[in-house]
C-alpha positions in Angstrom: -35.8 18.3 15.3 -37.7 20.4 13.0 -39.4 19.4 10.2 -37.7 20.3 7.7 -34.7 18.4 8.7 -36.8 15.3 9.2 -37.7 14.7 5.9 -34.4 15.1 3.6 -32.8 12.6 6.7 -35.2 10.0 6.4 -34.8 9.6 2.6 -31.2 8.4 2.9 -31.2 4.9 2.7 -29.5 3.3 6.1 -26.7 1.7 4.2 -25.5 4.9 2.8 -26.0 7.3 6.3 -22.4 7.3 7.0 -21.4 8.9 3.2 -23.4 12.1 5.4 -19.9 12.7 7.1 -17.1 13.9 5.0 -14.4 12.4 7.1 -16.0 9.1 6.2 -16.3 9.9 2.8 -12.9 10.5 2.6 -11.8 7.8 3.9 -14.1 5.5 1.8 -12.7 6.8 -0.6 -8.8 6.5 -0.1 -9.5 3.1 1.3 -10.9 1.9 -2.2 -8.7 3.7 -4.1 -5.6 1.6 -2.0 -7.4 -1.3 -2.0 -7.6 -1.3 -5.8 -4.0 -0.8 -5.9 -3.7 -3.9 -4.1 -5.3 -5.8 -6.5 -2.9 -4.6 -9.1 0.1 -5.6 -6.9 -1.4 -8.7 -5.9 -0.7 -9.8 -10.2 2.2 -7.6 -10.8 4.6 -9.4 -8.0 4.4 -13.0 -9.0 4.1 -12.2 -12.5 7.4 -10.1 -12.5 9.0 -12.4 -10.4 8.6 -15.7 -12.5 8.2 -14.2 -15.8 12.1 -12.5 -15.1 13.1 -16.5 -14.2 13.0 -15.3 -10.5 11.6 -19.1 -9.7 8.7 -19.9 -7.1 12.1 -19.7 -4.2 12.2 -16.3 -4.9 8.8 -15.5 -5.3 7.9 -17.6 -1.8 11.0 -15.8 -0.2 9.5 -12.2 -1.3 6.3 -13.1 0.0 7.4 -14.7 3.5 9.4 -10.9 3.8 6.3 -9.2 3.4 3.8 -11.6 5.6 6.6 -11.9 9.0 6.8 -8.3 9.4 3.1 -7.7 8.5 2.2 -9.4 11.1 4.8 -8.3 13.9 4.1 -5.3 13.5 0.0 -5.6 14.2 0.3 -4.5 17.8 2.9 -1.8 17.0 0.1 0.1 14.9 -2.7 -0.6 17.0 -0.5 0.8 20.4 0.4 4.2 17.9 -2.7 3.9 16.6 -4.4 5.2 20.0 -1.0 7.2 20.9 -1.1 9.2 17.7 -4.6 9.1 16.4 -5.5 6.2 13.6 -5.3 8.7 10.6 -2.0 10.0 11.4 -0.3 6.4 11.5 -1.9 5.9 8.1 -1.4 8.3 6.4 2.5 7.7 7.5 2.0 4.2 6.5 0.7 4.8 3.4 3.6 7.6 2.4 6.0 5.0 3.2 4.7 2.2 1.0 4.0 4.8 -1.4 7.6 5.3 -1.6 8.5 2.3 -1.7 6.3 1.2 -4.4 8.0 3.8 -6.5 11.2 2.2 -5.7 9.6 -1.2 -7.1 8.1 0.0 -10.0 11.3 1.6 -11.0 13.4 -1.5 -10.2 10.5 -3.7 -12.3 11.3 -1.1 -15.3 15.1 -1.8 -15.0 15.7 -5.4 -15.0 14.4 -8.6 -13.5 13.8 -10.0 -10.2 16.4 -9.9 -7.8 16.8 -10.8 -4.3 19.0 -8.4 -3.2 16.3 -5.5 -3.9 13.1 -6.9 -3.5 13.0 -8.3 -0.1 13.9 -5.3 1.4 10.9 -3.1 -0.3 8.7 -6.6 0.7 9.5 -6.2 4.4 8.7 -2.2 4.2 5.9 -2.7 2.0 4.7 -5.6 5.1 5.5 -3.3 7.7 3.6 -0.3 6.6 0.5 -2.7 6.2 1.2 -3.7 10.0 0.7 -0.2 10.7 -1.7 0.7 9.1 -4.4 -2.4 10.1 -5.5 -1.7 13.4 -5.8 1.8 12.6 -8.5 1.4 9.6 -10.7 -0.4 11.9 -10.3 2.5 15.1 -10.9 5.2 13.3 -14.2 4.8 12.0 -15.7 5.2 15.3 -14.4 8.1 15.3 -16.1 9.5 11.9 -19.4 8.5 12.8 -22.2 9.0 15.0 -23.2 5.3 17.0 -26.3 4.9 15.6 -24.2 5.0 11.9 -21.4 2.8 13.0 -23.0 -0.7 12.2 -23.4 0.6 8.4 -19.9 2.2 8.3 -18.9 -1.2 9.2 -20.5 -2.7 6.5 -19.6 0.0 3.8 -15.7 -0.1 4.9 -16.1 -4.0 4.3 -17.7 -4.2 1.7 -15.7 -1.9 -0.7 -12.5 -3.8 0.4 -14.7 -7.1 -1.4 -15.3 -5.0 -3.6 -12.0 -3.6 -4.7 -10.7 -6.9 -3.8 -13.1 -8.8 -6.8 -12.0 -5.8 -9.1 -8.8 -5.0 -8.5 -6.9 -8.7 -10.1 -8.7 -8.4 -12.8 -8.0 -4.6 -13.9 -4.3 -5.5 -12.5 -3.9 -8.4 -14.8 -4.9 -5.8 -18.0 -2.1 -3.8 -16.7 0.1 -6.4 -16.7 -0.8 -7.5 -20.2 -0.7 -3.6 -21.6 2.3 -2.1 -19.4 4.0 -4.8 -18.3 4.4 -5.1 -13.8 6.3 -2.0 -13.6 2.7 -0.2 -14.9 0.7 -1.8 -12.4 3.4 -0.8 -9.8 3.1 2.8 -10.4 -0.6 2.6 -9.7 -0.5 1.0 -6.5 1.5 3.6 -5.6 -0.3 6.1 -6.7 -3.1 4.7 -5.0 -1.5 4.8 -1.7 -1.0 8.4 -2.3 -4.3 8.8 -2.7 -4.7 7.0 0.4 -2.8 9.4 2.3 -4.1 12.6 0.7 -7.8 11.4 1.7 -6.2 10.6 5.2 -4.7 14.2 5.5 -8.2 15.7 4.6 -9.4 13.7 7.8 -7.0 15.1 9.6 -7.6 18.2 9.1 -11.2 18.1 9.5 -10.4 16.3 13.1 -8.5 19.9 14.0 -10.9 21.9 12.8 -14.2 20.1 14.1 -13.1 17.6 17.5 -14.8 14.6 17.8 -18.9 15.4 18.4 -20.0 11.7 16.9 -19.0 9.1 19.8 -21.0 10.2 23.2 -18.8 8.2 25.4 -16.0 9.9 24.2 -15.2 13.5 26.3 -13.2 16.2 24.2 -9.7 17.2 26.0 -10.1 19.6 29.0 -13.9 18.9 29.4 -15.4 17.5 32.8 -16.0 13.2 32.8 -17.9 11.7 34.9 -17.3 10.6 38.3 -16.9 6.5 36.8 -14.9 7.6 33.3 -12.2 9.5 36.3 -10.2 6.8 36.1 -7.0 5.4 34.0 -8.0 2.9 31.5 -6.8 -0.5 32.3 -3.5 -2.0 30.4 -4.2 -4.5 27.7 -2.5 -7.4 29.4 -5.3 -6.6 32.2 -8.0 -6.9 29.7 -7.0 -10.1 28.0 -6.6 -11.8 32.0 -10.0 -10.4 33.4 -12.2 -9.9 30.3 -13.6 -13.3 29.6 -16.1 -11.7 26.6 -12.1 -10.8 25.1 -10.7 -14.4 25.6 -13.9 -15.9 23.8 -13.4 -13.6 20.9 -9.7 -14.5 20.6 -11.4 -18.1 20.6 -13.7 -18.0 17.7 -11.1 -15.9 15.8 -8.3 -18.4 16.6 -10.4 -21.3 15.9 -12.4 -19.6 12.4 -8.9 -18.6 11.2 -6.9 -21.9 12.0 -8.7 -23.8 9.2 -9.8 -20.6 6.9 -6.1 -20.2 5.8 -5.3 -23.6 4.9 -9.3 -24.2 3.2 -8.8 -21.2 0.7 -5.2 -21.4 0.3 -4.5 -25.8 0.4 -7.4 -27.9 0.4 -9.8 -25.6 -2.0 -7.4 -25.4 -5.2 -6.6 -28.9 -4.5 -10.5 -29.6 -4.9 -10.6 -27.4 -7.7 -7.7 -29.1 -9.4 -8.6 -32.9 -8.7 -12.5 -33.9 -8.2 -13.8 -31.1 -9.7 -11.7 -30.6 -12.9 -12.1 -26.9 -12.9 -8.7 -25.6 -13.4 -7.5 -22.3 -12.5 -10.4 -20.7 -13.8 -12.9 -22.8 -12.2 -10.6 -21.7 -8.9 -10.4 -18.0 -9.2 -14.7 -18.3 -10.2 -14.9 -20.2 -6.5 -12.9 -17.5 -5.2 -14.8 -14.6 -6.4 -17.8 -16.6 -5.1 -16.6 -15.9 -1.3 -15.9 -12.7 -2.4 -19.2 -11.6 -3.5 -21.4 -13.2 -0.6 -19.0 -11.4 1.9 -20.0 -8.6 -0.2 -23.6 -8.9 0.2 -23.2 -10.5 4.0 -21.3 -7.2 4.9 -24.1 -4.9 3.1 -27.0 -6.4 4.8 -25.4 -6.1 8.3 -25.2 -2.4 7.7 -29.0 -2.6 7.8 -28.6 -3.9 11.4 -29.1 -0.9 13.7 -29.0 -2.2 17.5 -29.2 -5.7 17.1 -30.6 -7.3 20.6 -27.6 -10.0 21.5 -25.5 -8.9 18.2 -23.0 -11.1 19.9 -25.6 -14.3 19.6 -26.9 -12.9 16.5 -23.4 -13.4 15.0 -22.5 -16.7 16.6 -25.6 -18.0 14.3 -24.3 -17.1 11.2 -20.5 -18.6 12.4 -22.3 -22.0 13.2 -24.7 -22.0 9.6 -20.9 -20.3 8.1 -20.2 -23.5 9.3 -22.4 -25.8 7.4 -21.9 -24.7 3.9 -18.3 -24.6 4.9 -18.5 -28.8 5.7 -20.8 -29.4 2.6 -19.0 -28.1 0.0 -16.5 -31.3 -1.2 -19.5 -33.4 -1.6 -22.3 -31.0 -3.8 -20.5 -33.0 -6.8 -20.1 -29.7 -8.7 -18.0 -26.4 -9.3 -21.5 -24.5 -10.3 -23.1 -26.1 -6.5 -20.1 -25.7 -4.5 -19.6 -22.1 -5.7 -23.1 -21.3 -4.7 -22.3 -22.6 -1.1 -19.3 -20.9 -0.8 -21.3 -18.0 -2.1 -23.6 -18.5 1.0 -20.5 -19.2 3.5 -18.8 -15.6 2.0 -22.0 -13.9 3.0 -22.9 -15.4 6.7 -19.0 -14.5 7.2 -19.3 -11.5 6.3 -22.8 -10.3 7.7 -20.8 -12.2 11.3 -17.5 -10.2 11.1 -19.5 -7.0 10.5 -21.6 -7.7 13.6 -18.8 -8.1 16.2 -16.1 -5.4 15.0 -19.1 -2.9 15.5 -19.7 -3.9 19.0 -16.1 -4.5 19.8 -16.5 -0.4 19.0 -19.0 0.3 20.8 -17.8 -1.2 24.3 -14.3 -1.2 23.6 -12.5 1.7 25.8 -11.9 4.6 23.2 -8.1 4.6 24.7 -7.6 1.0 24.2 -9.6 0.3 20.8 -6.8 0.3 18.3 -4.6 -2.1 20.7 -7.7 -4.4 20.9 -8.3 -4.0 17.1 -4.5 -4.9 16.8 -4.8 -7.4 18.6 -7.9 -9.2 16.8 -6.2 -8.5 13.4 -2.9 -11.0 15.4 -5.3 -13.6 16.5 -6.2 -13.4 13.0 -2.8 -13.6 11.2 -1.2 -15.4 13.3 -2.9 -18.4 12.9 -2.5 -18.5 8.7 1.2 -20.4 9.2 0.3 -22.7 11.2 -3.2 -23.2 8.8 -1.7 -24.0 5.6 1.3 -26.0 7.0 -1.4 -28.4 8.9 -3.6 -28.4 5.4 -0.5 -29.0 3.5 0.2 -32.7 5.5 -4.2 -33.1 5.2 -4.2 -32.9 1.8 -1.1 -35.0 1.0 -2.5 -37.6 3.0 -6.2 -37.6 3.0 -7.2 -35.3 -0.1 -8.5 -32.0 -0.1 -12.2 -32.8 0.9 -11.7 -34.1 4.6 -10.1 -30.8 5.4 -13.3 -29.0 4.9 -15.7 -30.6 7.5 -12.3 -31.1 9.6 -12.4 -27.1 9.4 -16.3 -26.8 9.9 -15.4 -29.1 13.3 -13.1 -26.3 15.0 -15.3 -23.5 14.3 -18.4 -24.9 15.3 -17.3 -26.2 19.0 -15.2 -22.4 19.2 -18.9 -21.0 19.1 -20.9 -23.6 21.0 -18.3 -22.8 23.6 -18.2 -19.2 23.8 -22.4 -19.5 23.6 -22.1 -21.3 27.4 -20.5 -17.9 28.3 -23.4 -15.0 29.3 -20.6 -12.6 28.7 -20.6 -13.5 25.1 -24.2 -14.2 25.2 -25.4 -10.6 26.0 -21.9 -9.0 24.8 -23.5 -5.7 22.8 -27.1 -5.7 23.9 -28.5 -2.9 23.2 -28.8 0.3 25.0 -29.8 4.1 24.1 -25.9 5.1 22.6 -26.4 8.6 24.2 -27.0 7.4 27.9 -24.8 7.2 30.2 -23.7 3.0 31.1 -24.7 2.2 34.4 -22.2 0.1 36.3 -25.4 -2.5 36.8 -25.9 -2.6 32.6 -26.0 -6.0 32.0 -24.3 -5.7 28.6 -20.5 -6.6 29.1 -17.9 -4.2 28.0 -14.8 -5.8 27.5 -13.0 -4.2 30.5 -15.7 -5.9 32.4 
């Protein structure tokens, strides 16, 4: 490298390095706009249904009509991303959702909420998100060099958290000024912005074939002998790759507690022992989001951790400790501080794990693997909230916190007993071919 270019690059902070790449800039801008729009939708939908006397039964039905296809189509979205490229699937999903939300805006403008119109719209929006989500994580390795991958994941996660914090606040103001129809319309525009940026990503990929990942050969290029084989099926990976089984175990354990924790136990705690009210509960949720934003950004400052899985495991174990003590801190302020640390540790660990998966997964199966991980995350939600409802009803909200923490600790400690997990993502030279004796296991080990 010449001396004229080296100083310029050295002046770019590590966390901002992904913004040097046009494709990632487009992706980040589009996803920020789309997530802000999701915040508008999150406020406008319940307000529209309840304010027009639709009732909580209709609202619950609409949310279920959205959530079920979202979960069911995660695996389909992962397969589609592998077959037709993530940016193409994401762009199509955004275009369909933009149309569906535009129809929703027209419905909200024309009259009260009715199940006959809201339920099919919710199904389309939920299906679109299920198709979209796997590509949103599997696209990043194709846009960035390996050295910038952790920072790219951190920026993506941090942008999502930032928009999740700002979106509902802005959306509440929009609903107050324009009514739900105006907020829905802006959500539809945000999907269009995302679709346009993804079209730019696709156009850029056509002009300049992917050169960012050295482990992905170009079409027609000669591959090393060790790589000239068909990738294993996803079912074979699940059966044979112990590290993938450990990852899924930890995700299932973490989300088995988290859904009920935040949707049932935490509001019960805020309303009961803490006497915090709705504003206090909102502050507790905001503390988690702010911590997750900082944790994700901190993870982006790492390059190649020597043992990423061990670092993430330590973060998850510490996270569980802060989770367990929340009900016993005696005040909303102290609980908010603990939840902020909890969010930070969780955001840090998640970015580390996702980056390790992206680096070690077979490129041909990355979308399907991400879809499987997301399915493990979202699929436990109904069970989590149902169990939390029973526990909180009989014992109050406080016991659920240490119980959820204990489940997470047990899963992480079980994972750490496995050498394949402890060495998962072990630092290597990204540009060097991976020999068969590489001690760092891939998800096809």
